[in-house]
N, CA, C and O atoms as CSV, one atom per row, in Angstrom:
chain,resi,resn,atom,element,x,y,z
A,1,MET,N,N,92.412,71.901,84.387
A,1,MET,CA,C,92.311,71.140,85.605
A,1,MET,C,C,92.872,71.970,86.768
A,1,MET,O,O,93.942,72.569,86.658
A,2,ALA,N,N,92.150,71.995,87.853
A,2,ALA,CA,C,92.548,72.803,89.002
A,2,ALA,C,C,93.725,72.162,89.728
A,2,ALA,O,O,93.833,70.939,89.816
A,3,GLU,N,N,94.599,73.016,90.242
A,3,GLU,CA,C,95.760,72.532,90.973
A,3,GLU,C,C,95.346,72.141,92.389
A,3,GLU,O,O,94.649,72.893,93.071
A,4,ARG,N,N,95.777,70.967,92.819
A,4,ARG,CA,C,95.463,70.491,94.158
A,4,ARG,C,C,96.641,70.827,95.063
A,4,ARG,O,O,97.730,70.276,94.906
A,5,VAL,N,N,96.422,71.724,96.002
A,5,VAL,CA,C,97.484,72.156,96.906
A,5,VAL,C,C,97.430,71.286,98.147
A,5,VAL,O,O,96.409,71.237,98.833
A,6,ALA,N,N,98.525,70.600,98.437
A,6,ALA,CA,C,98.599,69.756,99.628
A,6,ALA,C,C,99.989,69.863,100.228
A,6,ALA,O,O,100.970,70.089,99.520
A,7,PHE,N,N,100.061,69.699,101.536
A,7,PHE,CA,C,101.338,69.698,102.244
A,7,PHE,C,C,101.488,68.322,102.874
A,7,PHE,O,O,100.762,67.969,103.803
A,8,ARG,N,N,102.435,67.552,102.358
A,8,ARG,CA,C,102.694,66.188,102.835
A,8,ARG,C,C,101.434,65.329,102.798
A,8,ARG,O,O,101.199,64.514,103.690
A,9,GLY,N,N,100.620,65.523,101.745
A,9,GLY,CA,C,99.421,64.704,101.542
A,9,GLY,C,C,98.184,65.196,102.260
A,9,GLY,O,O,97.136,64.558,102.164
A,10,LYS,N,N,98.261,66.294,102.970
A,10,LYS,CA,C,97.110,66.824,103.693
A,10,LYS,C,C,96.642,68.110,103.038
A,10,LYS,O,O,97.449,68.962,102.666
A,11,LEU,N,N,95.325,68.242,102.899
A,11,LEU,CA,C,94.732,69.442,102.318
A,11,LEU,C,C,94.763,70.591,103.331
A,11,LEU,O,O,94.858,70.354,104.535
A,12,PRO,N,N,94.685,71.836,102.844
A,12,PRO,CA,C,94.726,72.991,103.761
A,12,PRO,C,C,93.638,72.956,104.839
A,12,PRO,O,O,93.884,73.378,105.970
A,13,SER,N,N,92.443,72.461,104.508
A,13,SER,CA,C,91.372,72.389,105.509
A,13,SER,C,C,91.732,71.413,106.628
A,13,SER,O,O,91.400,71.652,107.789
A,14,GLU,N,N,92.414,70.305,106.283
A,14,GLU,CA,C,92.848,69.337,107.288
A,14,GLU,C,C,94.002,69.908,108.123
A,14,GLU,O,O,94.090,69.657,109.325
A,15,LEU,N,N,94.876,70.671,107.476
A,15,LEU,CA,C,96.039,71.218,108.166
A,15,LEU,C,C,95.661,72.228,109.238
A,15,LEU,O,O,96.310,72.296,110.281
A,16,GLU,N,N,94.623,73.008,108.994
A,16,GLU,CA,C,94.207,74.012,109.966
A,16,GLU,C,C,93.700,73.368,111.256
A,16,GLU,O,O,93.729,73.990,112.318
A,17,LYS,N,N,93.236,72.124,111.162
A,17,LYS,CA,C,92.659,71.436,112.326
A,17,LYS,C,C,93.683,70.652,113.136
A,17,LYS,O,O,93.421,70.334,114.296
A,18,ILE,N,N,94.840,70.330,112.563
A,18,ILE,CA,C,95.808,69.510,113.290
A,18,ILE,C,C,96.514,70.336,114.361
A,18,ILE,O,O,96.617,71.557,114.252
A,19,GLY,N,N,96.990,69.664,115.382
A,19,GLY,CA,C,97.692,70.334,116.475
A,19,GLY,C,C,99.158,70.537,116.148
A,19,GLY,O,O,99.648,70.084,115.113
A,20,ASN,N,N,99.849,71.220,117.040
A,20,ASN,CA,C,101.260,71.508,116.828
A,20,ASN,C,C,102.114,70.249,116.864
A,20,ASN,O,O,103.077,70.136,116.104
A,21,GLU,N,N,101.776,69.298,117.739
A,21,GLU,CA,C,102.568,68.070,117.842
A,21,GLU,C,C,102.517,67.268,116.548
A,21,GLU,O,O,103.534,66.734,116.107
A,22,GLU,N,N,101.345,67.184,115.945
A,22,GLU,CA,C,101.220,66.441,114.682
A,22,GLU,C,C,101.916,67.187,113.543
A,22,GLU,O,O,102.509,66.572,112.657
A,23,TYR,N,N,101.837,68.515,113.577
A,23,TYR,CA,C,102.520,69.319,112.555
A,23,TYR,C,C,104.031,69.169,112.670
A,23,TYR,O,O,104.728,69.114,111.656
A,24,LEU,N,N,104.543,69.102,113.899
A,24,LEU,CA,C,105.978,68.932,114.097
A,24,LEU,C,C,106.478,67.613,113.505
A,24,LEU,O,O,107.627,67.523,113.071
A,25,ARG,N,N,105.621,66.591,113.486
A,25,ARG,CA,C,106.014,65.317,112.879
A,25,ARG,C,C,106.041,65.404,111.349
A,25,ARG,O,O,106.715,64.607,110.698
A,26,LEU,N,N,105.315,66.364,110.775
A,26,LEU,CA,C,105.238,66.485,109.319
A,26,LEU,C,C,106.397,67.292,108.726
A,26,LEU,O,O,106.793,67.059,107.584
A,27,ILE,N,N,106.939,68.235,109.491
A,27,ILE,CA,C,107.966,69.111,108.932
A,27,ILE,C,C,109.358,68.510,109.100
A,27,ILE,O,O,109.541,67.526,109.817
A,28,LYS,N,N,110.327,69.113,108.433
A,28,LYS,CA,C,111.709,68.635,108.482
A,28,LYS,C,C,112.348,68.968,109.825
A,28,LYS,O,O,111.849,69.807,110.575
A,29,SER,N,N,113.458,68.297,110.111
A,29,SER,CA,C,114.077,68.409,111.434
A,29,SER,C,C,114.599,69.812,111.730
A,29,SER,O,O,114.541,70.244,112.881
A,30,ARG,N,N,115.106,70.539,110.733
A,30,ARG,CA,C,115.645,71.882,110.974
A,30,ARG,C,C,114.540,72.820,111.442
A,30,ARG,O,O,114.743,73.597,112.374
A,31,GLN,N,N,113.366,72.757,110.800
A,31,GLN,CA,C,112.248,73.609,111.198
A,31,GLN,C,C,111.695,73.164,112.556
A,31,GLN,O,O,111.324,73.998,113.382
A,32,ARG,N,N,111.643,71.860,112.780
A,32,ARG,CA,C,111.153,71.337,114.055
A,32,ARG,C,C,112.034,71.827,115.199
A,32,ARG,O,O,111.531,72.251,116.239
A,33,ARG,N,N,113.330,71.769,115.007
A,33,ARG,CA,C,114.285,72.213,116.024
A,33,ARG,C,C,114.137,73.719,116.269
A,33,ARG,O,O,114.206,74.171,117.412
A,34,SER,N,N,113.937,74.483,115.214
A,34,SER,CA,C,113.778,75.929,115.342
A,34,SER,C,C,112.541,76.269,116.166
A,34,SER,O,O,112.582,77.159,117.014
A,35,ILE,N,N,111.446,75.562,115.918
A,35,ILE,CA,C,110.211,75.822,116.662
A,35,ILE,C,C,110.395,75.485,118.133
A,35,ILE,O,O,109.942,76.228,119.003
A,36,LYS,N,N,111.057,74.367,118.415
A,36,LYS,CA,C,111.248,73.960,119.808
A,36,LYS,C,C,112.212,74.881,120.546
A,36,LYS,O,O,112.003,75.172,121.723
A,37,ARG,N,N,113.259,75.342,119.880
A,37,ARG,CA,C,114.277,76.162,120.537
A,37,ARG,C,C,113.872,77.620,120.690
A,37,ARG,O,O,114.281,78.268,121.653
A,38,ASN,N,N,113.088,78.149,119.774
A,38,ASN,CA,C,112.711,79.567,119.795
A,38,ASN,C,C,111.319,79.755,120.383
A,38,ASN,O,O,110.473,80.424,119.789
A,39,ALA,N,N,111.087,79.173,121.530
A,39,ALA,CA,C,109.762,79.234,122.140
A,39,ALA,C,C,109.343,80.663,122.475
A,39,ALA,O,O,108.158,80.990,122.402
A,40,ILE,N,N,110.301,81.519,122.841
A,40,ILE,CA,C,109.972,82.891,123.227
A,40,ILE,C,C,109.453,83.680,122.021
A,40,ILE,O,O,108.454,84.392,122.118
A,41,VAL,N,N,110.140,83.545,120.889
A,41,VAL,CA,C,109.714,84.247,119.668
A,41,VAL,C,C,108.321,83.783,119.261
A,41,VAL,O,O,107.459,84.594,118.923
A,42,TYR,N,N,108.112,82.467,119.297
A,42,TYR,CA,C,106.823,81.935,118.878
A,42,TYR,C,C,105.712,82.281,119.849
A,42,TYR,O,O,104.573,82.498,119.436
A,43,LYS,N,N,106.029,82.335,121.131
A,43,LYS,CA,C,105.005,82.652,122.118
A,43,LYS,C,C,104.428,84.035,121.858
A,43,LYS,O,O,103.209,84.210,121.856
A,44,LYS,N,N,105.294,85.017,121.637
A,44,LYS,CA,C,104.829,86.381,121.373
A,44,LYS,C,C,104.055,86.469,120.063
A,44,LYS,O,O,103.013,87.121,119.990
A,45,LEU,N,N,104.577,85.802,119.021
A,45,LEU,CA,C,103.936,85.873,117.709
A,45,LEU,C,C,102.602,85.133,117.704
A,45,LEU,O,O,101.636,85.601,117.102
A,46,VAL,N,N,102.544,83.980,118.370
A,46,VAL,CA,C,101.294,83.216,118.437
A,46,VAL,C,C,100.248,83.987,119.226
A,46,VAL,O,O,99.063,83.931,118.894
A,47,GLU,N,N,100.662,84.705,120.263
A,47,GLU,CA,C,99.717,85.542,121.013
A,47,GLU,C,C,99.133,86.631,120.120
A,47,GLU,O,O,97.932,86.899,120.167
A,48,LYS,N,N,99.984,87.261,119.302
A,48,LYS,CA,C,99.505,88.281,118.357
A,48,LYS,C,C,98.510,87.677,117.364
A,48,LYS,O,O,97.472,88.271,117.072
A,49,VAL,N,N,98.839,86.493,116.851
A,49,VAL,CA,C,97.982,85.830,115.865
A,49,VAL,C,C,96.649,85.460,116.492
A,49,VAL,O,O,95.599,85.688,115.891
A,50,ASN,N,N,96.676,84.893,117.690
A,50,ASN,CA,C,95.433,84.483,118.355
A,50,ASN,C,C,94.545,85.677,118.675
A,50,ASN,O,O,93.327,85.596,118.522
A,51,SER,N,N,95.135,86.781,119.115
A,51,SER,CA,C,94.324,87.962,119.410
A,51,SER,C,C,93.731,88.550,118.130
A,51,SER,O,O,92.603,89.041,118.135
A,52,ALA,N,N,94.484,88.501,117.045
A,52,ALA,CA,C,93.962,89.006,115.768
A,52,ALA,C,C,92.835,88.109,115.257
A,52,ALA,O,O,91.866,88.600,114.677
A,53,LYS,N,N,92.958,86.793,115.469
A,53,LYS,CA,C,91.898,85.868,115.034
A,53,LYS,C,C,90.632,86.070,115.860
A,53,LYS,O,O,89.527,86.052,115.319
A,54,GLN,N,N,90.789,86.263,117.178
A,54,GLN,CA,C,89.630,86.445,118.042
A,54,GLN,C,C,88.891,87.731,117.718
A,54,GLN,O,O,87.661,87.763,117.692
A,55,LYS,N,N,89.650,88.790,117.471
A,55,LYS,CA,C,89.041,90.078,117.144
A,55,LYS,C,C,88.582,90.144,115.696
A,55,LYS,O,O,87.846,91.052,115.310
A,56,LYS,N,N,89.026,89.168,114.887
A,56,LYS,CA,C,88.697,89.108,113.450
A,56,LYS,C,C,89.074,90.414,112.747
A,56,LYS,O,O,88.284,90.992,112.001
A,57,LEU,N,N,90.293,90.855,113.008
A,57,LEU,CA,C,90.786,92.089,112.401
A,57,LEU,C,C,91.173,91.843,110.950
A,57,LEU,O,O,91.688,90.779,110.605
A,58,ASP,N,N,90.924,92.829,110.111
A,58,ASP,CA,C,91.306,92.731,108.706
A,58,ASP,C,C,92.698,93.285,108.455
A,58,ASP,O,O,93.277,93.058,107.392
A,59,LYS,N,N,93.232,94.003,109.417
A,59,LYS,CA,C,94.560,94.577,109.195
A,59,LYS,C,C,95.629,93.496,109.420
A,59,LYS,O,O,95.440,92.595,110.238
A,60,PRO,N,N,96.739,93.588,108.699
A,60,PRO,CA,C,97.788,92.573,108.822
A,60,PRO,C,C,98.524,92.644,110.156
A,60,PRO,O,O,98.496,93.663,110.847
A,61,ILE,N,N,99.183,91.541,110.502
A,61,ILE,CA,C,99.947,91.438,111.739
A,61,ILE,C,C,101.379,91.854,111.439
A,61,ILE,O,O,102.049,91.227,110.619
A,62,LYS,N,N,101.853,92.907,112.099
A,62,LYS,CA,C,103.218,93.381,111.876
A,62,LYS,C,C,104.178,92.598,112.756
A,62,LYS,O,O,103.907,92.364,113.933
A,63,THR,N,N,105.314,92.192,112.168
A,63,THR,CA,C,106.293,91.443,112.936
A,63,THR,C,C,107.707,91.667,112.415
A,63,THR,O,O,107.918,91.946,111.234
A,64,HIS,N,N,108.664,91.538,113.320
A,64,HIS,CA,C,110.082,91.574,112.968
A,64,HIS,C,C,110.655,90.165,112.947
A,64,HIS,O,O,111.818,89.980,112.590
A,65,ALA,N,N,109.861,89.168,113.321
A,65,ALA,CA,C,110.334,87.786,113.463
A,65,ALA,C,C,110.426,87.112,112.096
A,65,ALA,O,O,109.539,86.354,111.704
A,66,ARG,N,N,111.513,87.398,111.376
A,66,ARG,CA,C,111.724,86.807,110.051
A,66,ARG,C,C,112.064,85.336,110.150
A,66,ARG,O,O,111.862,84.594,109.188
A,67,GLU,N,N,112.581,84.891,111.301
A,67,GLU,CA,C,113.031,83.514,111.449
A,67,GLU,C,C,111.904,82.561,111.851
A,67,GLU,O,O,112.139,81.361,111.992
A,68,ALA,N,N,110.697,83.071,112.038
A,68,ALA,CA,C,109.570,82.235,112.465
A,68,ALA,C,C,109.127,81.302,111.348
A,68,ALA,O,O,108.894,81.735,110.220
A,69,VAL,N,N,109.012,80.004,111.674
A,69,VAL,CA,C,108.533,79.002,110.721
A,69,VAL,C,C,107.010,79.109,110.666
A,69,VAL,O,O,106.353,79.218,111.701
A,70,ILE,N,N,106.454,79.077,109.462
A,70,ILE,CA,C,105.015,79.260,109.266
A,70,ILE,C,C,104.258,78.038,109.768
A,70,ILE,O,O,104.586,76.905,109.417
A,71,LEU,N,N,103.237,78.281,110.597
A,71,LEU,CA,C,102.417,77.235,111.190
A,71,LEU,C,C,101.103,77.095,110.438
A,71,LEU,O,O,100.669,78.041,109.780
A,72,PRO,N,N,100.452,75.917,110.522
A,72,PRO,CA,C,99.194,75.717,109.778
A,72,PRO,C,C,98.042,76.598,110.259
A,72,PRO,O,O,97.113,76.866,109.497
A,73,SER,N,N,98.091,77.048,111.501
A,73,SER,CA,C,97.011,77.914,112.001
A,73,SER,C,C,97.070,79.308,111.384
A,73,SER,O,O,96.133,80.092,111.539
A,74,TRP,N,N,98.161,79.622,110.687
A,74,TRP,CA,C,98.318,80.939,110.076
A,74,TRP,C,C,97.804,80.997,108.643
A,74,TRP,O,O,97.841,82.068,108.035
A,75,ILE,N,N,97.328,79.894,108.079
A,75,ILE,CA,C,96.876,79.882,106.679
A,75,ILE,C,C,95.730,80.881,106.507
A,75,ILE,O,O,94.765,80.868,107.272
A,76,GLY,N,N,95.846,81.738,105.504
A,76,GLY,CA,C,94.830,82.736,105.211
A,76,GLY,C,C,95.065,84.080,105.884
A,76,GLY,O,O,94.379,85.052,105.565
A,77,LEU,N,N,96.018,84.159,106.807
A,77,LEU,CA,C,96.292,85.423,107.493
A,77,LEU,C,C,97.244,86.288,106.676
A,77,LEU,O,O,97.970,85.801,105.809
A,78,ARG,N,N,97.221,87.583,106.974
A,78,ARG,CA,C,98.131,88.517,106.327
A,78,ARG,C,C,99.126,89.015,107.362
A,78,ARG,O,O,98.752,89.400,108.470
A,79,PHE,N,N,100.393,89.001,106.985
A,79,PHE,CA,C,101.462,89.494,107.835
A,79,PHE,C,C,102.154,90.640,107.130
A,79,PHE,O,O,102.102,90.754,105.905
A,80,GLU,N,N,102.797,91.481,107.906
A,80,GLU,CA,C,103.713,92.478,107.372
A,80,GLU,C,C,105.045,92.206,108.038
A,80,GLU,O,O,105.206,92.426,109.238
A,81,VAL,N,N,106.011,91.722,107.247
A,81,VAL,CA,C,107.302,91.296,107.753
A,81,VAL,C,C,108.317,92.393,107.479
A,81,VAL,O,O,108.395,92.919,106.369
A,82,TYR,N,N,109.093,92.731,108.500
A,82,TYR,CA,C,110.092,93.793,108.386
A,82,TYR,C,C,111.301,93.301,107.600
A,82,TYR,O,O,111.836,92.233,107.898
A,83,ASN,N,N,111.739,94.065,106.602
A,83,ASN,CA,C,112.882,93.646,105.783
A,83,ASN,C,C,114.126,94.481,106.048
A,83,ASN,O,O,115.087,94.410,105.282
A,84,GLY,N,N,114.126,95.265,107.113
A,84,GLY,CA,C,115.261,96.105,107.447
A,84,GLY,C,C,115.015,97.559,107.124
A,84,GLY,O,O,115.712,98.435,107.636
A,85,LYS,N,N,114.041,97.829,106.287
A,85,LYS,CA,C,113.716,99.207,105.918
A,85,LYS,C,C,112.228,99.479,106.063
A,85,LYS,O,O,111.832,100.524,106.579
A,86,SER,N,N,111.407,98.548,105.613
A,86,SER,CA,C,109.965,98.731,105.660
A,86,SER,C,C,109.289,97.381,105.896
A,86,SER,O,O,109.948,96.341,105.905
A,87,PHE,N,N,107.994,97.409,106.083
A,87,PHE,CA,C,107.226,96.190,106.278
A,87,PHE,C,C,106.675,95.720,104.939
A,87,PHE,O,O,105.996,96.477,104.245
A,88,GLN,N,N,106.964,94.466,104.572
A,88,GLN,CA,C,106.520,93.888,103.305
A,88,GLN,C,C,105.287,93.016,103.553
A,88,GLN,O,O,105.311,92.189,104.464
A,89,PRO,N,N,104.208,93.171,102.772
A,89,PRO,CA,C,103.014,92.348,102.978
A,89,PRO,C,C,103.229,90.906,102.511
A,89,PRO,O,O,103.816,90.660,101.457
A,90,VAL,N,N,102.740,89.960,103.317
A,90,VAL,CA,C,102.849,88.532,103.003
A,90,VAL,C,C,101.509,87.886,103.313
A,90,VAL,O,O,101.034,87.964,104.446
A,91,GLN,N,N,100.893,87.249,102.325
A,91,GLN,CA,C,99.641,86.497,102.500
A,91,GLN,C,C,100.022,85.029,102.638
A,91,GLN,O,O,100.666,84.482,101.743
A,92,ILE,N,N,99.640,84.373,103.742
A,92,ILE,CA,C,100.039,82.998,104.018
A,92,ILE,C,C,99.116,82.028,103.287
A,92,ILE,O,O,97.894,82.102,103.410
A,93,THR,N,N,99.726,81.112,102.521
A,93,THR,CA,C,98.987,80.047,101.834
A,93,THR,C,C,99.541,78.698,102.269
A,93,THR,O,O,100.547,78.640,102.976
A,94,ALA,N,N,98.894,77.616,101.855
A,94,ALA,CA,C,99.316,76.273,102.244
A,94,ALA,C,C,100.675,75.912,101.646
A,94,ALA,O,O,101.387,75.079,102.207
A,95,ASN,N,N,101.044,76.514,100.531
A,95,ASN,CA,C,102.347,76.230,99.920
A,95,ASN,C,C,103.502,76.741,100.763
A,95,ASN,O,O,104.632,76.280,100.599
A,96,MET,N,N,103.244,77.684,101.663
A,96,MET,CA,C,104.305,78.306,102.448
A,96,MET,C,C,104.629,77.556,103.737
A,96,MET,O,O,105.583,77.918,104.425
A,97,LEU,N,N,103.872,76.536,104.079
A,97,LEU,CA,C,104.090,75.817,105.329
A,97,LEU,C,C,105.489,75.227,105.376
A,97,LEU,O,O,105.980,74.693,104.381
A,98,GLY,N,N,106.128,75.325,106.532
A,98,GLY,CA,C,107.474,74.806,106.700
A,98,GLY,C,C,108.560,75.792,106.306
A,98,GLY,O,O,109.729,75.569,106.619
A,99,HIS,N,N,108.205,76.873,105.629
A,99,HIS,CA,C,109.174,77.904,105.279
A,99,HIS,C,C,109.173,78.966,106.375
A,99,HIS,O,O,108.340,78.933,107.282
A,100,ARG,N,N,110.104,79.898,106.286
A,100,ARG,CA,C,110.191,80.981,107.263
A,100,ARG,C,C,109.563,82.252,106.692
A,100,ARG,O,O,109.529,82.437,105.475
A,101,LEU,N,N,109.076,83.111,107.554
A,101,LEU,CA,C,108.438,84.363,107.118
A,101,LEU,C,C,109.398,85.228,106.313
A,101,LEU,O,O,108.984,85.875,105.352
A,102,GLY,N,N,110.665,85.250,106.688
A,102,GLY,CA,C,111.648,86.094,106.030
A,102,GLY,C,C,111.909,85.716,104.588
A,102,GLY,O,O,112.411,86.538,103.821
A,103,GLU,N,N,111.579,84.478,104.193
A,103,GLU,CA,C,111.805,84.054,102.813
A,103,GLU,C,C,110.895,84.786,101.832
A,103,GLU,O,O,111.174,84.819,100.633
A,104,PHE,N,N,109.824,85.366,102.326
A,104,PHE,CA,C,108.845,86.007,101.450
A,104,PHE,C,C,108.890,87.529,101.527
A,104,PHE,O,O,108.090,88.205,100.881
A,105,ALA,N,N,109.817,88.071,102.313
A,105,ALA,CA,C,110.014,89.520,102.396
A,105,ALA,C,C,111.478,89.783,102.068
A,105,ALA,O,O,112.336,89.734,102.950
A,106,TYR,N,N,111.757,90.059,100.822
A,106,TYR,CA,C,113.133,90.210,100.360
A,106,TYR,C,C,113.788,91.445,100.959
A,106,TYR,O,O,113.153,92.488,101.114
A,107,THR,N,N,115.070,91.312,101.295
A,107,THR,CA,C,115.805,92.424,101.907
A,107,THR,C,C,116.594,93.221,100.883
A,107,THR,O,O,117.025,94.338,101.168
A,108,THR,N,N,116.788,92.669,99.709
A,108,THR,CA,C,117.520,93.382,98.666
A,108,THR,C,C,116.638,93.528,97.444
A,108,THR,O,O,115.669,92.788,97.269
A,109,LYS,N,N,116.977,94.478,96.607
A,109,LYS,CA,C,116.242,94.637,95.359
A,109,LYS,C,C,117.246,94.694,94.217
A,109,LYS,O,O,118.439,94.896,94.442
A,110,SER,N,N,116.772,94.520,93.016
A,110,SER,CA,C,117.671,94.507,91.876
A,110,SER,C,C,118.255,95.896,91.647
A,110,SER,O,O,117.583,96.907,91.851
A,111,VAL,N,N,119.500,95.931,91.223
A,111,VAL,CA,C,120.208,97.186,91.001
A,111,VAL,C,C,119.866,97.706,89.607
A,111,VAL,O,O,119.965,96.974,88.622
A,112,VAL,N,N,119.467,98.957,89.531
A,112,VAL,CA,C,119.168,99.601,88.260
A,112,VAL,C,C,120.144,100.761,88.112
A,112,VAL,O,O,120.104,101.722,88.880
A,113,HIS,N,N,121.006,100.662,87.131
A,113,HIS,CA,C,122.007,101.700,86.922
A,113,HIS,C,C,121.462,102.779,85.996
A,113,HIS,O,O,120.715,102.496,85.060
A,114,SER,N,N,121.842,103.996,86.270
A,114,SER,CA,C,121.409,105.106,85.420
A,114,SER,C,C,122.567,105.508,84.513
A,114,SER,O,O,123.497,104.727,84.309
A,115,ALA,N,N,122.517,106.699,83.977
A,115,ALA,CA,C,123.563,107.207,83.084
A,115,ALA,C,C,124.860,107.396,83.863
A,115,ALA,O,O,124.828,107.468,85.091
A,116,PRO,N,N,125.992,107.478,83.183
A,116,PRO,CA,C,127.274,107.699,83.861
A,116,PRO,C,C,127.245,109.008,84.647
A,116,PRO,O,O,126.634,109.990,84.226
A,117,GLY,N,N,127.906,108.999,85.777
A,117,GLY,CA,C,127.874,110.158,86.654
A,117,GLY,C,C,128.942,111.174,86.331
A,117,GLY,O,O,129.587,111.120,85.284
A,118,ILE,N,N,129.116,112.101,87.250
A,118,ILE,CA,C,130.131,113.140,87.099
A,118,ILE,C,C,131.508,112.490,87.155
A,118,ILE,O,O,131.724,111.541,87.909
A,119,ARG,N,N,132.431,113.003,86.359
A,119,ARG,CA,C,133.808,112.512,86.273
A,119,ARG,C,C,133.923,111.115,85.662
A,119,ARG,O,O,134.921,110.428,85.875
A,120,ALA,N,N,132.922,110.699,84.915
A,120,ALA,CA,C,133.044,109.437,84.188
A,120,ALA,C,C,133.966,109.673,82.995
A,120,ALA,O,O,134.144,110.810,82.559
A,121,THR,N,N,134.538,108.619,82.480
A,121,THR,CA,C,135.443,108.788,81.343
A,121,THR,C,C,134.661,109.220,80.118
A,121,THR,O,O,133.449,109.018,80.038
A,122,ARG,N,N,135.353,109.806,79.175
A,122,ARG,CA,C,134.665,110.310,77.988
A,122,ARG,C,C,134.037,109.180,77.184
A,122,ARG,O,O,132.961,109.352,76.611
A,123,GLY,N,N,134.677,108.062,77.135
A,123,GLY,CA,C,134.132,106.955,76.340
A,123,GLY,C,C,132.944,106.275,76.991
A,123,GLY,O,O,132.107,105.701,76.294
A,124,SER,N,N,132.849,106.325,78.326
A,124,SER,CA,C,131.776,105.606,79.016
A,124,SER,C,C,130.417,106.279,78.872
A,124,SER,O,O,129.389,105.642,79.100
A,125,LYS,N,N,130.394,107.553,78.498
A,125,LYS,CA,C,129.098,108.217,78.361
A,125,LYS,C,C,128.331,107.757,77.137
A,125,LYS,O,O,127.135,108.026,77.021
A,126,PHE,N,N,129.005,107.060,76.209
A,126,PHE,CA,C,128.323,106.583,75.015
A,126,PHE,C,C,127.868,105.139,75.139
A,126,PHE,O,O,127.254,104.626,74.204
A,127,LEU,N,N,128.137,104.461,76.238
A,127,LEU,CA,C,127.797,103.053,76.372
A,127,LEU,C,C,126.298,102.816,76.504
A,127,LEU,O,O,125.798,101.807,76.005
A,128,GLY,N,N,125.569,103.708,77.156
A,128,GLY,CA,C,124.149,103.517,77.379
A,128,GLY,C,C,123.296,103.772,76.161
A,128,GLY,O,O,122.180,103.258,76.086
A,129,GLU,N,N,123.770,104.540,75.210
A,129,GLU,CA,C,122.976,104.895,74.027
A,129,GLU,C,C,123.130,103.832,72.947
A,129,GLU,O,O,124.138,103.130,72.870
A,130,LYS,N,N,122.112,103.740,72.127
A,130,LYS,CA,C,122.176,102.813,70.970
A,130,LYS,C,C,121.813,103.533,69.709
A,130,LYS,O,O,121.808,102.932,68.634
């Protein structure tokens, strides 16, 4: 059975058509407040998104705005979000609505330790072997 993806009871096709005011009523208060207060960040990012949609570019939209809350008009777009070192690719889906762009571009990676280094104790060099 296919999974039905919906955000607050609305399908992705319906979400793309709703306006910002109706979307603001659907999301939680913290995200709503962020959108209203960070108008400058959103203005620049929305301009980039609109120009990319008009030109129908296939290349992703590069941004440093990790704190931007994902809007329904962005469904299906590709972003490259800066994680402090490089740009991480992010494909926007309906499940991501209401979250922030930075949640999908991790800034840390798992630590992988190698063999003991120089001046390690004599006993520690045998810990990695089995």
